[in-house]
C-alpha positions as CSV (number, residue, x, y, z in Angstrom):
1,M,5.0,-23.4,14.2
2,A,1.5,-21.7,12.9
3,D,0.2,-22.7,9.7
4,I,-0.3,-19.0,8.3
5,H,-2.7,-18.7,5.0
6,F,-4.6,-16.0,3.6
7,P,-8.2,-16.8,3.6
8,K,-10.1,-16.0,0.3
9,A,-12.7,-12.9,1.6
10,T,-16.5,-14.3,1.5
11,R,-19.8,-12.7,1.6
12,E,-20.0,-14.4,5.1
13,H,-17.0,-12.5,6.3
14,G,-18.3,-9.4,5.3
15,E,-21.8,-9.9,6.9
16,L,-20.1,-10.8,10.0
17,R,-17.9,-7.7,9.8
18,H,-20.7,-5.5,9.3
19,K,-22.9,-7.2,12.1
20,L,-20.1,-6.7,14.6
21,A,-19.2,-3.1,13.9
22,P,-22.2,-1.6,11.3
23,A,-21.2,2.1,11.8
24,P,-17.4,1.9,10.9
25,D,-18.3,-0.8,8.2
26,D,-20.4,1.6,6.5
27,G,-18.2,4.6,7.0
28,F,-15.4,2.8,5.6
29,R,-17.2,1.7,2.4
30,A,-18.4,5.2,2.1
31,F,-14.9,6.6,2.6
32,S,-13.5,3.8,-0.3
33,K,-16.3,4.9,-2.5
34,A,-15.7,8.6,-2.6
35,V,-11.7,7.7,-2.5
36,F,-12.2,5.5,-5.8
37,T,-15.0,8.0,-7.6
38,P,-13.2,10.0,-10.8
39,G,-12.0,13.1,-9.3
40,A,-8.7,15.1,-10.5
41,L,-7.5,11.5,-11.3
42,D,-9.3,9.2,-13.2
43,A,-10.2,5.7,-11.4
44,R,-7.9,4.0,-13.9
45,T,-5.1,6.2,-12.5
46,K,-6.6,5.7,-9.0
47,Q,-6.6,1.8,-9.6
48,L,-2.9,1.9,-10.4
49,I,-2.0,3.9,-7.6
50,A,-3.7,1.4,-5.2
51,V,-2.0,-1.7,-6.7
52,A,1.7,0.4,-6.1
53,V,0.5,1.0,-2.6
54,A,-1.1,-2.9,-2.3
55,H,2.4,-4.1,-3.0
56,V,4.4,-1.5,-0.4
57,T,1.5,-2.5,2.4
58,Q,2.1,-6.2,1.3
59,C,-1.6,-7.0,1.6
60,P,-2.5,-9.9,-0.7
61,W,-6.2,-9.1,-0.6
62,C,-5.7,-5.3,-1.8
63,I,-3.3,-6.8,-4.4
64,E,-5.9,-9.1,-5.7
65,G,-8.4,-6.5,-5.8
66,H,-6.9,-3.8,-7.0
67,V,-5.2,-5.6,-10.0
68,K,-8.6,-6.6,-10.8
69,G,-9.8,-2.8,-10.4
70,A,-6.9,-1.8,-12.8
71,R,-7.8,-4.3,-15.3
72,R,-11.8,-3.5,-15.1
73,E,-10.7,0.5,-15.7
74,G,-8.6,-0.5,-18.4
75,A,-5.1,-0.9,-17.3
76,S,-2.8,-3.3,-19.2
77,R,-0.9,-5.8,-17.8
78,E,2.3,-3.7,-18.7
79,E,1.0,-0.5,-16.8
80,I,0.4,-2.7,-13.7
81,M,3.7,-4.1,-13.5
82,E,5.2,-0.8,-14.2
83,A,3.1,0.8,-11.5
84,I,4.7,-2.1,-9.1
85,W,8.0,-1.3,-10.3
86,V,7.6,2.1,-9.1
87,A,6.6,1.1,-5.9
88,A,9.6,-1.3,-5.5
89,E,12.1,1.8,-6.3
90,M,10.2,3.8,-3.9
91,R,10.6,1.2,-1.2
92,A,14.1,1.1,-1.8
93,G,14.3,4.4,-2.1
94,A,13.3,4.9,1.3
95,T,15.8,2.2,2.5
96,F,18.6,4.1,0.7
97,A,17.2,7.7,2.2
98,H,17.1,6.4,5.9
99,S,20.7,5.1,5.8
100,T,21.2,9.1,6.2
101,K,20.4,7.9,10.0
102,T,22.9,5.4,10.0
103,L,25.6,7.1,8.4
104,Q,25.2,10.3,10.8
105,M,25.4,7.7,13.5
106,F,28.8,6.5,12.1
107,L,30.2,10.3,11.7
108,D,29.0,11.1,15.6
109,E,31.0,8.2,16.6
110,D,34.0,9.2,14.4
111,A,33.9,13.0,15.6
112,P,36.1,14.0,18.5
113,Q,34.6,14.1,21.9
114,G,33.4,17.7,22.9
115,A,33.0,18.7,19.2
116,D,29.8,20.2,18.3
117,K,27.6,18.4,16.0
């Protein structure tokens, strides 16, 4: 069985990433900067959204980075935890909503042969 671990991102990783693909790396950095620049949403709100999404995507680096970012922007521990609960509900809600697919399959199984669906 493989020893799975999540290495801490280092400057060396960043430099190697840039060396191997400078244009996409520069583009991603510019995109990220633009996304997190205050606009219709303030930086704190954007970081709280990122915290929630990071938990749904289950990215440990994103969780760490955006929790720190949210704290830097003044988010409280309670606000961060509430954002995480919103993410959990949305993930659970999607599972609940997608149950319609299975329920329709059951209804289709129970329908008389040749009946219109």
